[in-house]
PyMOL Python script that loads the backbone (N, CA, C, O; Angstrom):
from pymol import cmd

cmd.read_pdbstr("""\
ATOM      1  N   MET A   1      18.594  -9.375  18.985  1.00  0.00           N
ATOM      2  CA  MET A   1      19.808  -9.736  18.785  1.00  0.00           C
ATOM      3  C   MET A   1      20.233 -10.696  19.844  1.00  0.00           C
ATOM      4  O   MET A   1      20.105 -10.304  21.004  1.00  0.00           O
ATOM      5  N   VAL A   2      20.636 -11.686  19.673  1.00  0.00           N
ATOM      6  CA  VAL A   2      21.622 -12.650  20.711  1.00  0.00           C
ATOM      7  C   VAL A   2      22.971 -12.804  20.820  1.00  0.00           C
ATOM      8  O   VAL A   2      23.533 -13.224  19.809  1.00  0.00           O
ATOM      9  N   ILE A   3      23.722 -12.547  21.899  1.00  0.00           N
ATOM     10  CA  ILE A   3      25.084 -12.707  21.528  1.00  0.00           C
ATOM     11  C   ILE A   3      25.433 -13.271  23.012  1.00  0.00           C
ATOM     12  O   ILE A   3      24.706 -12.813  23.893  1.00  0.00           O
ATOM     13  N   ASN A   4      26.343 -14.110  23.390  1.00  0.00           N
ATOM     14  CA  ASN A   4      26.813 -14.455  24.800  1.00  0.00           C
ATOM     15  C   ASN A   4      27.590 -13.172  25.395  1.00  0.00           C
ATOM     16  O   ASN A   4      28.220 -12.415  24.656  1.00  0.00           O
ATOM     17  N   LYS A   5      27.504 -13.005  26.665  1.00  0.00           N
ATOM     18  CA  LYS A   5      27.747 -11.661  27.147  1.00  0.00           C
ATOM     19  C   LYS A   5      29.153 -11.661  27.198  1.00  0.00           C
ATOM     20  O   LYS A   5      29.635 -10.633  26.724  1.00  0.00           O
ATOM     21  N   ALA A   6      30.208 -12.723  27.745  1.00  0.00           N
ATOM     22  CA  ALA A   6      31.456 -12.687  27.532  1.00  0.00           C
ATOM     23  C   ALA A   6      31.778 -12.322  26.209  1.00  0.00           C
ATOM     24  O   ALA A   6      32.557 -11.375  26.104  1.00  0.00           O
ATOM     25  N   LYS A   7      31.348 -12.867  25.133  1.00  0.00           N
ATOM     26  CA  LYS A   7      31.768 -12.480  23.971  1.00  0.00           C
ATOM     27  C   LYS A   7      31.714 -11.153  23.198  1.00  0.00           C
ATOM     28  O   LYS A   7      32.385 -10.759  22.244  1.00  0.00           O
ATOM     29  N   PHE A   8      30.586 -10.506  23.981  1.00  0.00           N
ATOM     30  CA  PHE A   8      29.883  -9.148  23.700  1.00  0.00           C
ATOM     31  C   PHE A   8      30.992  -8.421  24.176  1.00  0.00           C
ATOM     32  O   PHE A   8      31.752  -7.778  23.452  1.00  0.00           O
ATOM     33  N   ASP A   9      31.097  -8.551  25.652  1.00  0.00           N
ATOM     34  CA  ASP A   9      32.305  -7.812  26.537  1.00  0.00           C
ATOM     35  C   ASP A   9      33.459  -7.999  26.154  1.00  0.00           C
ATOM     36  O   ASP A   9      34.234  -7.241  26.736  1.00  0.00           O
ATOM     37  N   GLY A  10      34.061  -8.827  25.259  1.00  0.00           N
ATOM     38  CA  GLY A  10      35.133  -8.866  24.675  1.00  0.00           C
ATOM     39  C   GLY A  10      35.685  -8.393  23.575  1.00  0.00           C
ATOM     40  O   GLY A  10      36.809  -8.578  23.108  1.00  0.00           O
ATOM     41  N   LEU A  11      34.405  -7.493  23.044  1.00  0.00           N
ATOM     42  CA  LEU A  11      34.638  -6.921  21.695  1.00  0.00           C
ATOM     43  C   LEU A  11      35.087  -5.423  22.116  1.00  0.00           C
ATOM     44  O   LEU A  11      35.196  -4.981  23.260  1.00  0.00           O
ATOM     45  N   SER A  12      35.292  -4.839  21.032  1.00  0.00           N
ATOM     46  CA  SER A  12      36.153  -3.535  21.634  1.00  0.00           C
ATOM     47  C   SER A  12      34.651  -2.391  21.709  1.00  0.00           C
ATOM     48  O   SER A  12      33.575  -2.547  21.131  1.00  0.00           O
ATOM     49  N   PRO A  13      34.933  -1.650  22.313  1.00  0.00           N
ATOM     50  CA  PRO A  13      33.496  -0.552  22.574  1.00  0.00           C
ATOM     51  C   PRO A  13      32.773  -0.111  21.341  1.00  0.00           C
ATOM     52  O   PRO A  13      31.562  -0.066  21.129  1.00  0.00           O
ATOM     53  N   GLU A  14      34.034   0.282  20.388  1.00  0.00           N
ATOM     54  CA  GLU A  14      33.331   0.609  19.136  1.00  0.00           C
ATOM     55  C   GLU A  14      32.471  -0.316  18.263  1.00  0.00           C
ATOM     56  O   GLU A  14      31.603  -0.006  17.447  1.00  0.00           O
ATOM     57  N   PHE A  15      33.005  -1.752  18.700  1.00  0.00           N
ATOM     58  CA  PHE A  15      32.426  -2.540  17.559  1.00  0.00           C
ATOM     59  C   PHE A  15      30.794  -2.912  18.748  1.00  0.00           C
ATOM     60  O   PHE A  15      29.682  -3.054  18.239  1.00  0.00           O
ATOM     61  N   GLN A  16      30.970  -2.981  19.909  1.00  0.00           N
ATOM     62  CA  GLN A  16      29.928  -3.168  20.710  1.00  0.00           C
ATOM     63  C   GLN A  16      28.564  -2.186  20.374  1.00  0.00           C
ATOM     64  O   GLN A  16      27.390  -2.557  20.385  1.00  0.00           O
ATOM     65  N   GLN A  17      29.155  -0.643  20.037  1.00  0.00           N
ATOM     66  CA  GLN A  17      28.346   0.267  19.530  1.00  0.00           C
ATOM     67  C   GLN A  17      27.536   0.101  18.262  1.00  0.00           C
ATOM     68  O   GLN A  17      26.384   0.445  18.000  1.00  0.00           O
ATOM     69  N   ALA A  18      28.566  -0.593  17.468  1.00  0.00           N
ATOM     70  CA  ALA A  18      28.047  -0.493  16.058  1.00  0.00           C
ATOM     71  C   ALA A  18      27.279  -1.935  15.853  1.00  0.00           C
ATOM     72  O   ALA A  18      26.650  -2.121  14.811  1.00  0.00           O
ATOM     73  N   LEU A  19      27.334  -2.808  16.725  1.00  0.00           N
ATOM     74  CA  LEU A  19      26.685  -3.951  16.814  1.00  0.00           C
ATOM     75  C   LEU A  19      25.290  -3.795  17.446  1.00  0.00           C
ATOM     76  O   LEU A  19      24.335  -4.349  16.901  1.00  0.00           O
ATOM     77  N   VAL A  20      25.158  -3.219  18.336  1.00  0.00           N
ATOM     78  CA  VAL A  20      24.132  -2.674  19.138  1.00  0.00           C
ATOM     79  C   VAL A  20      23.245  -1.584  17.913  1.00  0.00           C
ATOM     80  O   VAL A  20      22.096  -1.831  17.547  1.00  0.00           O
ATOM     81  N   SER A  21      23.781  -0.790  17.585  1.00  0.00           N
ATOM     82  CA  SER A  21      23.344   0.422  16.548  1.00  0.00           C
ATOM     83  C   SER A  21      22.498  -0.645  15.453  1.00  0.00           C
ATOM     84  O   SER A  21      21.279  -0.707  15.290  1.00  0.00           O
ATOM     85  N   SER A  22      23.490  -1.388  14.825  1.00  0.00           N
ATOM     86  CA  SER A  22      22.991  -2.066  13.938  1.00  0.00           C
ATOM     87  C   SER A  22      21.635  -2.848  13.854  1.00  0.00           C
ATOM     88  O   SER A  22      20.827  -2.981  12.935  1.00  0.00           O
ATOM     89  N   ALA A  23      21.685  -3.418  15.422  1.00  0.00           N
ATOM     90  CA  ALA A  23      20.557  -4.162  15.902  1.00  0.00           C
ATOM     91  C   ALA A  23      19.157  -3.556  15.806  1.00  0.00           C
ATOM     92  O   ALA A  23      18.057  -4.006  15.484  1.00  0.00           O
ATOM     93  N   GLN A  24      19.654  -2.251  16.245  1.00  0.00           N
ATOM     94  CA  GLN A  24      18.106  -1.379  16.688  1.00  0.00           C
ATOM     95  C   GLN A  24      17.596  -0.968  15.074  1.00  0.00           C
ATOM     96  O   GLN A  24      16.430  -0.867  14.695  1.00  0.00           O
ATOM     97  N   GLU A  25      18.852  -0.766  14.257  1.00  0.00           N
ATOM     98  CA  GLU A  25      18.286  -0.355  13.165  1.00  0.00           C
ATOM     99  C   GLU A  25      17.629  -1.225  12.396  1.00  0.00           C
ATOM    100  O   GLU A  25      16.636  -0.744  11.849  1.00  0.00           O
ATOM    101  N   ALA A  26      17.938  -2.751  12.095  1.00  0.00           N
ATOM    102  CA  ALA A  26      17.356  -3.687  11.718  1.00  0.00           C
ATOM    103  C   ALA A  26      15.975  -3.896  12.337  1.00  0.00           C
ATOM    104  O   ALA A  26      15.035  -4.223  11.612  1.00  0.00           O
ATOM    105  N   GLY A  27      15.836  -3.740  13.491  1.00  0.00           N
ATOM    106  CA  GLY A  27      14.554  -4.049  14.209  1.00  0.00           C
ATOM    107  C   GLY A  27      13.502  -3.100  13.694  1.00  0.00           C
ATOM    108  O   GLY A  27      12.430  -3.432  13.189  1.00  0.00           O
ATOM    109  N   ASN A  28      14.013  -1.701  13.915  1.00  0.00           N
ATOM    110  CA  ASN A  28      13.379  -0.819  13.152  1.00  0.00           C
ATOM    111  C   ASN A  28      12.674  -1.037  12.001  1.00  0.00           C
ATOM    112  O   ASN A  28      11.459  -0.881  11.880  1.00  0.00           O
ATOM    113  N   TYR A  29      13.596  -1.471  10.983  1.00  0.00           N
ATOM    114  CA  TYR A  29      13.510  -1.727   9.642  1.00  0.00           C
ATOM    115  C   TYR A  29      12.310  -2.890   9.742  1.00  0.00           C
ATOM    116  O   TYR A  29      11.243  -2.695   9.160  1.00  0.00           O
ATOM    117  N   GLN A  30      12.507  -3.909  10.387  1.00  0.00           N
ATOM    118  CA  GLN A  30      11.698  -4.952  10.427  1.00  0.00           C
ATOM    119  C   GLN A  30      10.108  -4.485  10.911  1.00  0.00           C
ATOM    120  O   GLN A  30       9.140  -4.719  10.188  1.00  0.00           O
ATOM    121  N   ARG A  31      10.018  -3.979  11.881  1.00  0.00           N
ATOM    122  CA  ARG A  31       9.000  -3.274  12.607  1.00  0.00           C
ATOM    123  C   ARG A  31       8.307  -2.715  11.346  1.00  0.00           C
ATOM    124  O   ARG A  31       7.213  -3.225  11.103  1.00  0.00           O
ATOM    125  N   LYS A  32       8.819  -1.596  10.355  1.00  0.00           N
ATOM    126  CA  LYS A  32       8.241  -0.880   9.418  1.00  0.00           C
ATOM    127  C   LYS A  32       7.540  -1.950   8.292  1.00  0.00           C
ATOM    128  O   LYS A  32       6.449  -1.738   7.762  1.00  0.00           O
ATOM    129  N   LEU A  33       8.282  -2.988   8.072  1.00  0.00           N
ATOM    130  CA  LEU A  33       7.904  -3.774   6.821  1.00  0.00           C
ATOM    131  C   LEU A  33       6.557  -4.565   7.571  1.00  0.00           C
ATOM    132  O   LEU A  33       5.497  -4.503   6.948  1.00  0.00           O
ATOM    133  N   VAL A  34       6.566  -5.171   8.650  1.00  0.00           N
ATOM    134  CA  VAL A  34       5.687  -5.943   9.340  1.00  0.00           C
ATOM    135  C   VAL A  34       4.332  -4.687   9.145  1.00  0.00           C
ATOM    136  O   VAL A  34       3.405  -4.983   8.391  1.00  0.00           O
ATOM    137  N   ALA A  35       4.322  -3.767   9.632  1.00  0.00           N
ATOM    138  CA  ALA A  35       3.285  -2.816   9.655  1.00  0.00           C
ATOM    139  C   ALA A  35       2.895  -2.533   8.226  1.00  0.00           C
ATOM    140  O   ALA A  35       1.691  -2.419   7.998  1.00  0.00           O
ATOM    141  N   GLU A  36       3.602  -2.427   7.408  1.00  0.00           N
ATOM    142  CA  GLU A  36       3.116  -2.452   6.053  1.00  0.00           C
ATOM    143  C   GLU A  36       2.425  -3.517   5.604  1.00  0.00           C
ATOM    144  O   GLU A  36       1.320  -3.416   5.070  1.00  0.00           O
ATOM    145  N   ASP A  37       3.067  -4.658   5.805  1.00  0.00           N
ATOM    146  CA  ASP A  37       2.524  -5.778   5.301  1.00  0.00           C
ATOM    147  C   ASP A  37       0.849  -6.130   5.928  1.00  0.00           C
ATOM    148  O   ASP A  37      -0.086  -6.546   5.244  1.00  0.00           O
ATOM    149  N   GLN A  38       0.827  -5.870   7.174  1.00  0.00           N
ATOM    150  CA  GLN A  38      -0.254  -5.699   7.919  1.00  0.00           C
ATOM    151  C   GLN A  38      -1.124  -4.985   7.238  1.00  0.00           C
ATOM    152  O   GLN A  38      -2.223  -5.495   7.020  1.00  0.00           O
ATOM    153  N   GLN A  39      -0.857  -3.741   6.782  1.00  0.00           N
ATOM    154  CA  GLN A  39      -1.845  -2.702   6.315  1.00  0.00           C
ATOM    155  C   GLN A  39      -2.270  -3.300   4.906  1.00  0.00           C
ATOM    156  O   GLN A  39      -3.482  -3.375   4.708  1.00  0.00           O
ATOM    157  N   LYS A  40      -1.497  -3.693   4.002  1.00  0.00           N
ATOM    158  CA  LYS A  40      -2.060  -4.574   3.047  1.00  0.00           C
ATOM    159  C   LYS A  40      -3.079  -5.735   3.150  1.00  0.00           C
ATOM    160  O   LYS A  40      -4.011  -5.968   2.380  1.00  0.00           O
ATOM    161  N   ILE A  41      -2.638  -6.549   4.477  1.00  0.00           N
ATOM    162  CA  ILE A  41      -3.959  -7.545   4.731  1.00  0.00           C
ATOM    163  C   ILE A  41      -5.105  -6.849   5.097  1.00  0.00           C
ATOM    164  O   ILE A  41      -6.205  -7.129   4.621  1.00  0.00           O
ATOM    165  N   ILE A  42      -4.928  -5.955   5.915  1.00  0.00           N
ATOM    166  CA  ILE A  42      -6.055  -5.444   6.353  1.00  0.00           C
ATOM    167  C   ILE A  42      -7.033  -4.763   5.144  1.00  0.00           C
ATOM    168  O   ILE A  42      -8.244  -4.962   5.046  1.00  0.00           O
ATOM    169  N   ASP A  43      -6.226  -3.926   4.261  1.00  0.00           N
ATOM    170  CA  ASP A  43      -6.870  -3.511   3.185  1.00  0.00           C
ATOM    171  C   ASP A  43      -7.527  -4.499   2.423  1.00  0.00           C
ATOM    172  O   ASP A  43      -8.656  -4.226   2.015  1.00  0.00           O
ATOM    173  N   GLY A  44      -7.074  -5.503   2.176  1.00  0.00           N
ATOM    174  CA  GLY A  44      -7.394  -6.591   1.417  1.00  0.00           C
ATOM    175  C   GLY A  44      -8.476  -7.196   1.877  1.00  0.00           C
ATOM    176  O   GLY A  44      -9.394  -7.455   1.099  1.00  0.00           O
ATOM    177  N   MET A  45      -8.551  -7.529   3.241  1.00  0.00           N
ATOM    178  CA  MET A  45      -9.564  -8.091   4.073  1.00  0.00           C
ATOM    179  C   MET A  45     -10.742  -6.945   4.068  1.00  0.00           C
ATOM    180  O   MET A  45     -11.852  -7.465   3.963  1.00  0.00           O
ATOM    181  N   LYS A  46     -10.771  -5.511   4.156  1.00  0.00           N
ATOM    182  CA  LYS A  46     -11.826  -4.973   3.888  1.00  0.00           C
ATOM    183  C   LYS A  46     -12.416  -4.833   2.568  1.00  0.00           C
ATOM    184  O   LYS A  46     -13.639  -4.766   2.445  1.00  0.00           O
ATOM    185  N   GLU A  47     -11.526  -4.779   1.444  1.00  0.00           N
ATOM    186  CA  GLU A  47     -11.913  -5.131   0.142  1.00  0.00           C
ATOM    187  C   GLU A  47     -12.737  -6.199  -0.054  1.00  0.00           C
ATOM    188  O   GLU A  47     -13.458  -6.165  -1.051  1.00  0.00           O
ATOM    189  N   ALA A  48     -12.800  -7.340   0.832  1.00  0.00           N
ATOM    190  CA  ALA A  48     -13.215  -8.764   0.569  1.00  0.00           C
ATOM    191  C   ALA A  48     -14.692  -8.566   1.477  1.00  0.00           C
ATOM    192  O   ALA A  48     -15.524  -9.471   1.538  1.00  0.00           O
ATOM    193  N   GLY A  49     -14.876  -7.165   2.200  1.00  0.00           N
ATOM    194  CA  GLY A  49     -16.114  -7.129   2.856  1.00  0.00           C
ATOM    195  C   GLY A  49     -15.961  -7.439   4.287  1.00  0.00           C
ATOM    196  O   GLY A  49     -17.039  -7.438   4.882  1.00  0.00           O
ATOM    197  N   VAL A  50     -14.936  -7.701   5.004  1.00  0.00           N
ATOM    198  CA  VAL A  50     -14.559  -8.117   6.088  1.00  0.00           C
ATOM    199  C   VAL A  50     -14.810  -7.059   7.168  1.00  0.00           C
ATOM    200  O   VAL A  50     -13.998  -6.196   6.835  1.00  0.00           O
ATOM    201  N   GLU A  51     -15.353  -6.659   8.112  1.00  0.00           N
ATOM    202  CA  GLU A  51     -15.314  -5.841   9.222  1.00  0.00           C
ATOM    203  C   GLU A  51     -14.343  -6.036  10.065  1.00  0.00           C
ATOM    204  O   GLU A  51     -14.286  -7.041  10.773  1.00  0.00           O
ATOM    205  N   VAL A  52     -13.167  -4.762  10.085  1.00  0.00           N
ATOM    206  CA  VAL A  52     -12.179  -5.104  10.855  1.00  0.00           C
ATOM    207  C   VAL A  52     -12.336  -4.040  12.064  1.00  0.00           C
ATOM    208  O   VAL A  52     -12.703  -2.865  12.054  1.00  0.00           O
ATOM    209  N   ILE A  53     -11.919  -4.901  13.111  1.00  0.00           N
ATOM    210  CA  ILE A  53     -12.189  -3.961  14.064  1.00  0.00           C
ATOM    211  C   ILE A  53     -11.148  -3.304  14.671  1.00  0.00           C
ATOM    212  O   ILE A  53     -10.218  -4.014  15.051  1.00  0.00           O
ATOM    213  N   THR A  54     -11.066  -1.931  14.885  1.00  0.00           N
ATOM    214  CA  THR A  54     -10.111  -1.130  14.932  1.00  0.00           C
ATOM    215  C   THR A  54      -9.658  -0.833  16.357  1.00  0.00           C
ATOM    216  O   THR A  54     -10.344  -1.428  17.188  1.00  0.00           O
ATOM    217  N   ASP A  55      -8.543   0.040  16.941  1.00  0.00           N
ATOM    218  CA  ASP A  55      -8.164   0.131  18.319  1.00  0.00           C
ATOM    219  C   ASP A  55      -9.234   0.735  19.099  1.00  0.00           C
ATOM    220  O   ASP A  55      -9.271   0.648  20.327  1.00  0.00           O
ATOM    221  N   LEU A  56     -10.232   1.435  18.299  1.00  0.00           N
ATOM    222  CA  LEU A  56     -11.262   2.297  19.261  1.00  0.00           C
ATOM    223  C   LEU A  56     -12.262   1.230  19.313  1.00  0.00           C
ATOM    224  O   LEU A  56     -12.986   1.148  20.304  1.00  0.00           O
ATOM    225  N   ASP A  57     -12.358   0.515  18.471  1.00  0.00           N
ATOM    226  CA  ASP A  57     -13.414  -0.717  18.621  1.00  0.00           C
ATOM    227  C   ASP A  57     -13.258  -1.986  19.710  1.00  0.00           C
ATOM    228  O   ASP A  57     -14.062  -2.765  20.223  1.00  0.00           O
ATOM    229  N   ARG A  58     -11.724  -1.777  19.803  1.00  0.00           N
ATOM    230  CA  ARG A  58     -11.357  -2.997  20.904  1.00  0.00           C
ATOM    231  C   ARG A  58     -11.723  -2.887  22.228  1.00  0.00           C
ATOM    232  O   ARG A  58     -11.786  -3.927  22.883  1.00  0.00           O
ATOM    233  N   LYS A  59     -12.027  -1.625  22.854  1.00  0.00           N
ATOM    234  CA  LYS A  59     -12.877  -1.428  24.312  1.00  0.00           C
ATOM    235  C   LYS A  59     -14.072  -1.866  24.151  1.00  0.00           C
ATOM    236  O   LYS A  59     -14.470  -2.577  25.074  1.00  0.00           O
ATOM    237  N   ALA A  60     -14.787  -1.690  23.297  1.00  0.00           N
ATOM    238  CA  ALA A  60     -16.241  -1.964  23.348  1.00  0.00           C
ATOM    239  C   ALA A  60     -16.213  -3.547  23.399  1.00  0.00           C
ATOM    240  O   ALA A  60     -16.808  -4.224  24.237  1.00  0.00           O
ATOM    241  N   PHE A  61     -15.376  -4.055  22.304  1.00  0.00           N
ATOM    242  CA  PHE A  61     -15.412  -5.462  21.970  1.00  0.00           C
ATOM    243  C   PHE A  61     -14.739  -6.283  23.328  1.00  0.00           C
ATOM    244  O   PHE A  61     -15.069  -7.441  23.587  1.00  0.00           O
ATOM    245  N   SER A  62     -14.053  -5.750  23.897  1.00  0.00           N
ATOM    246  CA  SER A  62     -13.566  -6.065  25.406  1.00  0.00           C
ATOM    247  C   SER A  62     -14.474  -6.063  26.462  1.00  0.00           C
ATOM    248  O   SER A  62     -14.657  -7.027  27.205  1.00  0.00           O
ATOM    249  N   ASP A  63     -15.077  -4.933  26.541  1.00  0.00           N
ATOM    250  CA  ASP A  63     -16.343  -4.755  27.350  1.00  0.00           C
ATOM    251  C   ASP A  63     -17.202  -5.847  27.160  1.00  0.00           C
ATOM    252  O   ASP A  63     -17.691  -6.422  28.132  1.00  0.00           O
ATOM    253  N   ALA A  64     -17.474  -6.248  25.819  1.00  0.00           N
ATOM    254  CA  ALA A  64     -18.756  -7.394  25.720  1.00  0.00           C
ATOM    255  C   ALA A  64     -18.377  -8.710  26.173  1.00  0.00           C
ATOM    256  O   ALA A  64     -19.188  -9.593  26.454  1.00  0.00           O
ATOM    257  N   LEU A  65     -17.153  -8.815  26.232  1.00  0.00           N
ATOM    258  CA  LEU A  65     -16.561 -10.179  26.474  1.00  0.00           C
ATOM    259  C   LEU A  65     -16.319 -10.251  27.717  1.00  0.00           C
ATOM    260  O   LEU A  65     -15.863 -11.317  28.132  1.00  0.00           O
ATOM    261  N   GLY A  66     -16.551  -9.147  28.661  1.00  0.00           N
ATOM    262  CA  GLY A  66     -16.175  -9.325  30.179  1.00  0.00           C
ATOM    263  C   GLY A  66     -14.907  -9.929  30.533  1.00  0.00           C
ATOM    264  O   GLY A  66     -13.889  -9.879  29.843  1.00  0.00           O
ATOM    265  N   ASN A  67     -15.024 -10.453  31.553  1.00  0.00           N
ATOM    266  CA  ASN A  67     -13.826 -11.447  31.920  1.00  0.00           C
ATOM    267  C   ASN A  67     -13.840 -12.907  31.398  1.00  0.00           C
ATOM    268  O   ASN A  67     -13.215 -13.733  32.064  1.00  0.00           O
ATOM    269  N   GLN A  68     -14.520 -13.335  30.219  1.00  0.00           N
ATOM    270  CA  GLN A  68     -14.451 -14.564  30.135  1.00  0.00           C
ATOM    271  C   GLN A  68     -13.146 -15.169  29.529  1.00  0.00           C
ATOM    272  O   GLN A  68     -12.609 -16.219  29.883  1.00  0.00           O
ATOM    273  N   VAL A  69     -12.721 -14.277  28.509  1.00  0.00           N
ATOM    274  CA  VAL A  69     -11.416 -14.997  28.182  1.00  0.00           C
ATOM    275  C   VAL A  69     -10.128 -14.757  29.212  1.00  0.00           C
ATOM    276  O   VAL A  69      -9.170 -15.526  29.135  1.00  0.00           O
ATOM    277  N   ARG A  70     -10.133 -13.835  30.028  1.00  0.00           N
ATOM    278  CA  ARG A  70      -9.337 -13.753  30.963  1.00  0.00           C
ATOM    279  C   ARG A  70      -9.441 -15.028  32.031  1.00  0.00           C
ATOM    280  O   ARG A  70      -8.501 -15.634  32.547  1.00  0.00           O
ATOM    281  N   ASP A  71     -10.872 -15.250  32.204  1.00  0.00           N
ATOM    282  CA  ASP A  71     -10.680 -16.435  33.184  1.00  0.00           C
ATOM    283  C   ASP A  71     -10.424 -17.754  32.493  1.00  0.00           C
ATOM    284  O   ASP A  71      -9.960 -18.637  33.215  1.00  0.00           O
ATOM    285  N   MET A  72     -10.640 -18.044  31.233  1.00  0.00           N
ATOM    286  CA  MET A  72     -10.439 -19.271  30.661  1.00  0.00           C
ATOM    287  C   MET A  72      -8.988 -19.154  30.508  1.00  0.00           C
ATOM    288  O   MET A  72      -8.414 -20.242  30.448  1.00  0.00           O
ATOM    289  N   PHE A  73      -8.158 -17.987  30.419  1.00  0.00           N
ATOM    290  CA  PHE A  73      -6.598 -18.027  30.227  1.00  0.00           C
ATOM    291  C   PHE A  73      -6.088 -18.732  31.490  1.00  0.00           C
ATOM    292  O   PHE A  73      -5.570 -19.849  31.495  1.00  0.00           O
ATOM    293  N   VAL A  74      -6.342 -17.775  32.802  1.00  0.00           N
ATOM    294  CA  VAL A  74      -6.168 -18.247  34.087  1.00  0.00           C
ATOM    295  C   VAL A  74      -6.313 -19.734  34.361  1.00  0.00           C
ATOM    296  O   VAL A  74      -5.457 -20.423  34.916  1.00  0.00           O
ATOM    297  N   LYS A  75      -7.517 -20.162  33.900  1.00  0.00           N
ATOM    298  CA  LYS A  75      -7.889 -21.686  34.349  1.00  0.00           C
ATOM    299  C   LYS A  75      -6.963 -22.709  32.993  1.00  0.00           C
ATOM    300  O   LYS A  75      -6.680 -23.894  33.171  1.00  0.00           O
ATOM    301  N   ASP A  76      -6.691 -22.103  31.982  1.00  0.00           N
ATOM    302  CA  ASP A  76      -6.020 -23.102  31.128  1.00  0.00           C
ATOM    303  C   ASP A  76      -4.758 -22.780  30.852  1.00  0.00           C
ATOM    304  O   ASP A  76      -4.298 -23.637  30.097  1.00  0.00           O
ATOM    305  N   VAL A  77      -3.895 -21.863  31.131  1.00  0.00           N
ATOM    306  CA  VAL A  77      -2.379 -21.424  31.052  1.00  0.00           C
ATOM    307  C   VAL A  77      -1.832 -21.752  32.507  1.00  0.00           C
ATOM    308  O   VAL A  77      -2.310 -21.478  33.608  1.00  0.00           O
ATOM    309  N   PRO A  78      -0.776 -22.368  32.182  1.00  0.00           N
ATOM    310  CA  PRO A  78       0.000 -22.472  33.398  1.00  0.00           C
ATOM    311  C   PRO A  78       0.617 -20.997  33.916  1.00  0.00           C
ATOM    312  O   PRO A  78       1.187 -20.315  33.065  1.00  0.00           O
ATOM    313  N   GLN A  79       0.536 -20.584  35.030  1.00  0.00           N
ATOM    314  CA  GLN A  79       1.090 -19.184  35.297  1.00  0.00           C
ATOM    315  C   GLN A  79       0.127 -18.247  34.567  1.00  0.00           C
ATOM    316  O   GLN A  79       0.653 -17.145  34.404  1.00  0.00           O
ATOM    317  N   GLY A  80      -1.168 -18.331  34.053  1.00  0.00           N
ATOM    318  CA  GLY A  80      -1.708 -17.529  33.409  1.00  0.00           C
ATOM    319  C   GLY A  80      -1.921 -15.909  34.257  1.00  0.00           C
ATOM    320  O   GLY A  80      -1.729 -14.802  33.756  1.00  0.00           O
ATOM    321  N   ALA A  81      -2.353 -16.211  35.606  1.00  0.00           N
ATOM    322  CA  ALA A  81      -2.658 -15.340  36.498  1.00  0.00           C
ATOM    323  C   ALA A  81      -1.591 -14.145  36.398  1.00  0.00           C
ATOM    324  O   ALA A  81      -1.737 -12.959  36.100  1.00  0.00           O
ATOM    325  N   ASP A  82      -0.204 -15.071  36.840  1.00  0.00           N
ATOM    326  CA  ASP A  82       0.580 -14.209  36.910  1.00  0.00           C
ATOM    327  C   ASP A  82       1.310 -13.514  35.547  1.00  0.00           C
ATOM    328  O   ASP A  82       1.961 -12.490  35.753  1.00  0.00           O
ATOM    329  N   LEU A  83       1.232 -13.995  34.264  1.00  0.00           N
ATOM    330  CA  LEU A  83       1.199 -13.466  32.813  1.00  0.00           C
ATOM    331  C   LEU A  83      -0.002 -11.981  32.767  1.00  0.00           C
ATOM    332  O   LEU A  83       0.237 -10.841  32.367  1.00  0.00           O
ATOM    333  N   LEU A  84      -1.069 -12.449  33.234  1.00  0.00           N
ATOM    334  CA  LEU A  84      -2.055 -11.274  33.112  1.00  0.00           C
ATOM    335  C   LEU A  84      -1.615 -10.215  34.078  1.00  0.00           C
ATOM    336  O   LEU A  84      -1.585  -9.044  33.700  1.00  0.00           O
ATOM    337  N   LYS A  85      -1.215 -10.598  35.502  1.00  0.00           N
ATOM    338  CA  LYS A  85      -0.577  -9.374  36.294  1.00  0.00           C
ATOM    339  C   LYS A  85       0.193  -8.606  35.666  1.00  0.00           C
ATOM    340  O   LYS A  85       0.016  -7.388  35.692  1.00  0.00           O
ATOM    341  N   ALA A  86       1.404  -9.299  34.839  1.00  0.00           N
ATOM    342  CA  ALA A  86       2.659  -8.500  34.294  1.00  0.00           C
ATOM    343  C   ALA A  86       1.815  -7.568  33.308  1.00  0.00           C
ATOM    344  O   ALA A  86       1.875  -6.338  33.297  1.00  0.00           O
ATOM    345  N   VAL A  87       1.200  -8.182  32.671  1.00  0.00           N
ATOM    346  CA  VAL A  87       0.320  -7.196  31.343  1.00  0.00           C
ATOM    347  C   VAL A  87      -0.151  -6.026  31.767  1.00  0.00           C
ATOM    348  O   VAL A  87       0.051  -4.927  31.252  1.00  0.00           O
ATOM    349  N   ASP A  88      -1.002  -6.362  33.041  1.00  0.00           N
ATOM    350  CA  ASP A  88      -1.717  -5.297  33.765  1.00  0.00           C
ATOM    351  C   ASP A  88      -1.009  -4.325  34.316  1.00  0.00           C
ATOM    352  O   ASP A  88      -1.479  -3.187  34.326  1.00  0.00           O
ATOM    353  N   GLU A  89       0.200  -4.586  34.852  1.00  0.00           N
ATOM    354  CA  GLU A  89       1.011  -3.643  35.432  1.00  0.00           C
ATOM    355  C   GLU A  89       1.727  -2.745  34.387  1.00  0.00           C
ATOM    356  O   GLU A  89       2.351  -1.794  34.857  1.00  0.00           O
ATOM    357  N   VAL A  90       1.731  -2.918  32.946  1.00  0.00           N
ATOM    358  CA  VAL A  90       2.572  -2.411  32.011  1.00  0.00           C
ATOM    359  C   VAL A  90       1.587  -1.612  31.157  1.00  0.00           C
ATOM    360  O   VAL A  90       2.067  -0.830  30.337  1.00  0.00           O
ATOM    361  N   GLN A  91       0.152  -1.737  31.272  1.00  0.00           N
ATOM    362  CA  GLN A  91      -0.579  -1.077  30.455  1.00  0.00           C
ATOM    363  C   GLN A  91      -0.940   0.134  30.855  1.00  0.00           C
ATOM    364  O   GLN A  91      -1.643   0.839  30.131  1.00  0.00           O
TER     365      GLN A  91
END
""", "prot")
cmd.dss("prot")
cmd.show_as("cartoon", "prot")
cmd.util.cbc("prot")
cmd.orient("prot")
């Protein structure tokens, strides 16, 4: 949800709470729909014979790549090093 802070602050506390709660509920619903759609896509890919890499496989995949992708990202993306540092800090 995006709203001007001054406008939001001008709303009654009850309306602010209703707006925030509705936005959270909509966000949760949207994430649920995306997860369902992604699962349908993955199932279709598997049925077509595609090997799908799972979270369990991701570590081995990352280890096989080493730092190649990270090095390329740092080289090609402005502020790439800062972005990777921020990602590493939250993982």
